[in-house]
C-alpha positions in Angstrom: 58.2 -52.8 8.5 58.1 -52.5 12.3 54.9 -52.6 14.3 54.0 -49.3 15.9 54.4 -49.2 19.7 51.5 -48.6 22.1 52.8 -45.1 22.7 52.8 -44.4 18.9 49.3 -45.7 18.5 48.1 -43.7 21.5 49.8 -40.5 20.1 48.2 -41.1 16.7 44.8 -41.6 18.3 45.1 -38.3 20.2 46.2 -36.5 17.1 43.2 -37.8 15.2 40.9 -36.8 18.0 42.3 -33.3 18.0 41.7 -33.1 14.2 38.1 -34.2 14.7 37.6 -31.5 17.3 39.1 -28.9 15.1 36.9 -29.9 12.2 33.7 -29.9 14.4 34.4 -26.5 15.8 35.1 -25.1 12.3 31.8 -26.6 10.9 29.9 -25.2 13.9 31.5 -21.8 13.6 30.8 -21.6 9.8 27.1 -22.6 10.4 26.7 -20.1 13.2 28.3 -17.3 11.2 26.1 -18.0 8.2 22.9 -18.3 10.2 23.6 -15.1 12.2 24.3 -13.1 9.1 21.0 -14.3 7.7 19.2 -13.4 10.9 20.5 -9.9 10.9 19.7 -9.3 7.3 16.1 -10.8 7.5 13.1 -8.5 7.5 10.1 -8.7 9.9 6.8 -9.8 8.4 3.8 -7.6 9.2 1.2 -10.2 8.3 -0.5 -11.5 11.5 0.1 -15.2 12.1 2.9 -15.4 9.5 6.5 -16.2 10.5 9.3 -13.8 9.4 12.4 -15.1 7.7 14.3 -14.3 10.9 12.0 -16.6 12.9 12.5 -19.4 10.4 16.3 -18.9 10.6 16.1 -19.0 14.4 14.5 -22.5 14.1 17.1 -23.5 11.7 19.9 -22.2 14.0 18.5 -24.3 16.9 18.4 -27.4 14.6 21.9 -26.8 13.4 23.3 -26.3 16.9 21.8 -29.6 18.1 22.9 -31.4 14.9 26.5 -30.3 15.5 26.2 -31.3 19.2 25.1 -34.8 18.1 28.1 -35.0 15.7 30.5 -33.9 18.4 29.1 -36.4 20.9 29.4 -39.2 18.3 33.0 -38.1 17.6 33.8 -38.1 21.4 32.4 -41.6 21.7 34.5 -42.9 18.8 37.6 -41.0 20.1 37.3 -42.6 23.5 36.9 -46.1 22.0 39.9 -45.5 19.8 41.9 -44.2 22.7 41.1 -47.2 24.9 41.9 -49.5 21.9 45.3 -47.9 21.5 46.0 -48.0 25.2 44.7 -51.6 25.7 48.2 -53.2 25.5 49.5 -50.8 28.2 46.4 -51.4 30.3 46.8 -55.2 30.1 50.5 -55.0 31.0 49.7 -52.8 34.0 47.0 -55.2 35.1 49.3 -58.2 34.8 52.0 -56.4 36.7 49.5 -55.6 39.5 48.2 -59.1 39.8 50.1 -61.1 42.4 51.8 -64.2 41.1 51.2 -67.5 43.0 54.7 -67.3 44.4 54.2 -63.7 45.6 50.8 -64.5 47.1 52.2 -67.6 48.9 55.1 -65.6 50.3 52.8 -62.7 51.4 50.5 -65.2 53.1 53.3 -66.8 55.0 54.7 -63.5 56.1 51.3 -62.4 57.3 50.9 -65.6 59.4 54.3 -65.1 60.9 53.6 -61.6 61.9 50.2 -62.6 63.3 51.9 -65.4 65.3 54.4 -62.9 66.8 51.7 -60.5 67.9 49.6 -63.1 69.7 
């Protein structure tokens, strides 16, 4: 079995991230729809100081929205870590290609000194 390339790992990580986003949006949408339908069907209480079912559902809605936001943020964090992990070989290769080798650095230094000597 061949080892997947960096591009394959990167593509798989992006696909997984897209699936996580889709799942998060679906859960949020389902929760929001359910809560809104409960809010619109709730009756108002006439007892002073008591909370109506609609007010209790509003509190629950706020809690649900923030719970989903926390989950989405955690998924984003994991996605970025996975993405960087999959891209690490390409990042390392680019870094090595950008670093001057001793031979290149020596040649660049001698060319710079020659140019400086001609200017002066």
